[in-house]
C-alpha positions in Angstrom: -54.1 -18.3 9.3 -52.7 -16.5 6.4 -49.6 -17.6 4.4 -47.0 -15.6 2.5 -46.6 -16.7 -1.0 -43.2 -17.6 -2.5 -42.8 -17.5 -6.3 -39.9 -17.8 -8.7 -39.3 -14.1 -8.9 -38.7 -14.0 -5.1 -36.4 -17.0 -5.3 -34.4 -15.3 -8.1 -34.4 -12.0 -6.1 -33.2 -13.8 -3.0 -30.3 -15.3 -4.9 -29.5 -11.9 -6.4 -29.5 -10.4 -2.9 -27.0 -13.0 -1.7 -24.6 -12.6 -4.6 -24.8 -8.8 -4.6 -24.1 -8.4 -0.9 -21.1 -10.8 -0.9 -19.5 -9.3 -4.1 -20.0 -5.7 -3.1 -18.9 -6.3 0.5 -15.7 -7.9 -0.7 -15.2 -5.0 -3.2 -15.8 -2.2 -0.7 -13.5 -3.8 1.9 -10.7 -4.2 -0.5 -11.2 -0.7 -2.0 -11.0 1.0 1.4 -8.7 -1.2 3.4 -6.5 -2.6 0.6 -6.3 0.6 -1.5 -7.2 3.8 0.2 -5.9 3.0 3.7 -2.5 2.1 2.2 -2.2 5.6 0.9 -3.8 7.7 3.7 -1.5 8.5 6.6 -1.7 10.8 9.7 0.4 13.3 7.8 -1.4 15.4 5.2 1.7 15.9 3.0 2.7 12.3 3.1 -0.9 11.4 2.2 -0.8 13.8 -0.8 2.6 12.4 -1.9 1.3 8.8 -1.7 -1.8 9.6 -3.7 0.2 11.5 -6.4 2.6 8.6 -6.8 -0.1 6.0 -6.7 -3.0 7.9 -8.3 -4.1 4.9 -10.3 -4.5 2.9 -7.2 -6.4 5.7 -5.5 -8.7 6.0 -8.5 -9.2 2.2 -8.5 -10.4 2.5 -4.9 -12.9 5.2 -6.0 -14.1 2.9 -8.8 -14.5 0.2 -6.2 -16.7 2.5 -4.1 -18.9 3.3 -7.1 -19.2 -0.4 -7.9 -20.3 -0.9 -4.3 -23.0 1.8 -4.7 -24.3 0.1 -7.9 -24.3 -3.3 -6.2 -26.1 -1.9 -3.2 -28.9 -0.7 -5.4 -29.2 -4.2 -6.8 -29.3 -5.5 -3.2 -32.0 -3.0 -2.2 -34.1 -4.0 -5.2 -33.7 -7.7 -4.6 -34.6 -7.5 -0.9 -37.7 -5.5 -1.8 -38.9 -8.0 -4.3 -38.2 -10.9 -1.9 -39.9 -9.3 1.2 -42.7 -7.3 -0.5 -45.4 -10.1 0.0 -44.8 -10.0 3.8 -45.4 -6.3 4.1 -45.1 -3.9 1.2 -45.1 -0.8 3.4 -42.2 -2.0 5.7 -40.3 -3.4 2.7 -40.6 0.0 1.0 -39.5 1.8 4.2 -36.4 -0.5 4.4 -35.7 0.3 0.7 -35.7 4.1 1.3 -33.6 3.8 4.4 -31.0 1.7 2.7 -30.9 4.1 -0.3 -29.9 6.8 2.1 -27.0 4.6 3.2 -26.1 4.3 -0.5 -26.3 8.0 -0.9 -23.8 8.5 2.0 -21.4 6.2 0.3 -21.8 8.1 -3.0 -21.0 11.3 -1.1 -17.9 9.7 0.3 -16.8 8.9 -3.2 -17.4 12.5 -4.4 -15.3 13.7 -1.5 -12.4 11.6 -2.7 -12.7 13.3 -6.1 -12.6 16.7 -4.3 -9.4 15.6 -2.4 -7.8 14.5 -5.6 -8.5 17.8 -7.3 -6.9 19.7 -4.4 -3.8 17.4 -4.4 -3.4 17.7 -8.2 -3.8 21.5 -7.8 -5.2 22.4 -11.3 -4.7 25.8 -12.8 -7.4 27.4 -10.6 -5.5 26.4 -7.4 -1.9 27.3 -8.4 -2.0 30.4 -6.3 -2.6 28.5 -3.0 0.1 27.1 -0.8 0.5 23.3 -1.5 0.6 22.5 2.2 -2.7 24.2 2.7 -4.2 22.4 -0.2 -2.9 19.1 1.2 -4.3 19.8 4.6 -7.7 20.6 3.1 -7.6 17.5 1.0 -7.0 15.5 4.2 -10.0 17.1 5.8 -12.1 15.8 2.8 -10.6 12.4 3.2 -11.3 12.3 7.0 -14.9 13.4 6.3 -15.6 9.8 5.1 -15.9 8.7 8.8 -18.7 11.2 9.4 -20.6 10.2 6.3 -20.1 6.5 7.0 -21.6 6.7 10.5 -24.5 8.9 9.4 -25.2 6.3 6.7 -24.8 3.4 9.1 -27.6 4.8 11.2 -30.0 4.6 8.3 -28.5 1.3 7.2 -29.0 -0.2 10.6 -32.7 1.0 10.6 -33.2 -0.6 7.2 -31.6 -3.8 8.5 -34.0 -3.8 11.5 -37.0 -3.6 9.1 -35.7 -6.4 6.9 -34.9 -8.6 9.9 -38.4 -8.1 11.2 -39.8 -9.2 7.8 -37.5 -12.2 7.7 -38.6 -13.2 11.1 -42.3 -12.7 10.3 -42.1 -14.5 7.0 -40.1 -17.5 8.2 -38.3 -17.5 4.9 -35.1 -18.1 7.0 -34.6 -19.6 10.4 -36.2 -17.4 13.0 -33.1 -17.6 15.2 -31.0 -16.1 12.4 -33.6 -13.4 11.8 -33.7 -12.6 15.5 -29.9 -12.2 15.6 -30.2 -9.9 12.6 -32.7 -7.7 14.4 -30.8 -7.5 17.6 -27.5 -6.8 15.8 -29.2 -4.0 13.8 -30.6 -2.5 17.0 -27.1 -2.6 18.5 -25.6 -0.9 15.5 -28.3 1.8 15.5 -27.9 2.5 19.3 -24.1 2.6 19.1 -24.1 4.8 16.1 -26.6 7.2 17.6 -24.5 7.3 20.8 -21.3 8.0 18.9 -22.9 10.9 16.9 -24.2 12.4 20.2 -21.0 11.7 22.2 -17.9 11.0 20.1 -16.1 9.7 23.1 -18.5 6.8 23.1 -15.9 5.1 20.8 -13.7 4.8 23.9 -16.4 2.7 25.6 -17.3 0.6 22.6 -14.7 0.2 19.8 -15.9 1.5 16.4 -15.3 -1.9 14.9 -18.0 -3.4 17.2 -20.7 -1.1 16.0 -21.5 -2.9 12.8 -19.5 -6.1 13.1 -22.5 -8.2 14.4 -24.7 -6.8 11.7 -22.1 -7.6 9.1 -21.9 -11.2 10.3 -25.6 -11.5 10.0 -25.6 -10.2 6.4 -22.8 -12.6 5.4 -24.5 -15.6 7.0 -27.9 -14.5 5.5 -26.3 -14.2 2.0 -24.8 -17.7 2.2 -28.1 -19.0 3.4 -30.0 -17.5 0.5 -27.4 -18.9 -2.0 -27.1 -22.4 -0.5 -30.6 -23.0 0.9 -32.6 -20.4 -0.8 -36.2 -19.7 0.1 -38.5 -22.5 1.3 -40.1 -24.6 -1.3 -43.5 -24.1 0.4 -45.2 -21.0 1.8 -44.9 -20.6 5.5 -48.0 -19.6 7.5 -48.1 -16.2 9.1 -48.5 -16.0 12.8 -52.1 -16.1 14.1 -53.4 -12.6 14.4 -54.9 -11.6 17.8 
């Protein structure tokens, strides 16, 4: 019966994963719900006016998204170092999948810059009707929803891979790892259904797509910070 080693680098990486997730999660929630959503309304002209009046707040939200992307790279690296001894190939796959999720968030942030350029209407855009520019800016802002759910699909697949490794390694309680795997499958299935049939959101509210997976990530982060990895190596399951 083989065992999975646990060294100090893994312990440090696990703590870094816990901190990076909690800090970046709080940051991205505040940046989008506490900053951007305060400025974006159903009316394109009102949205443009809000952003022009509170441009510093809008830019602070952009900075928050960029901080989230940086923190997510730290999280990806930390999870890879922690789970690599269990299966290097699966840990590497999870890393690439989660990096695509980060790329989607980065694309959302760039779209915010595009919208800001249209609203500010620099010299190259003076000949266009402001209402048209504001409507186009609103299209860029609305595109964040599409990018988010494309990214969520890859993020859910990455979470499935990591949850499997957590379960296999017994670094955390298997019940928690199983919940993480099931919640990740749920998020992936719901996201795929929503991409295929947008009216699926009328059957399952968008908030419920990733909420269980988010709960798992929060609980896991606190577990890694408070309990940490086991002090002894856990044996792998007996191979058939």
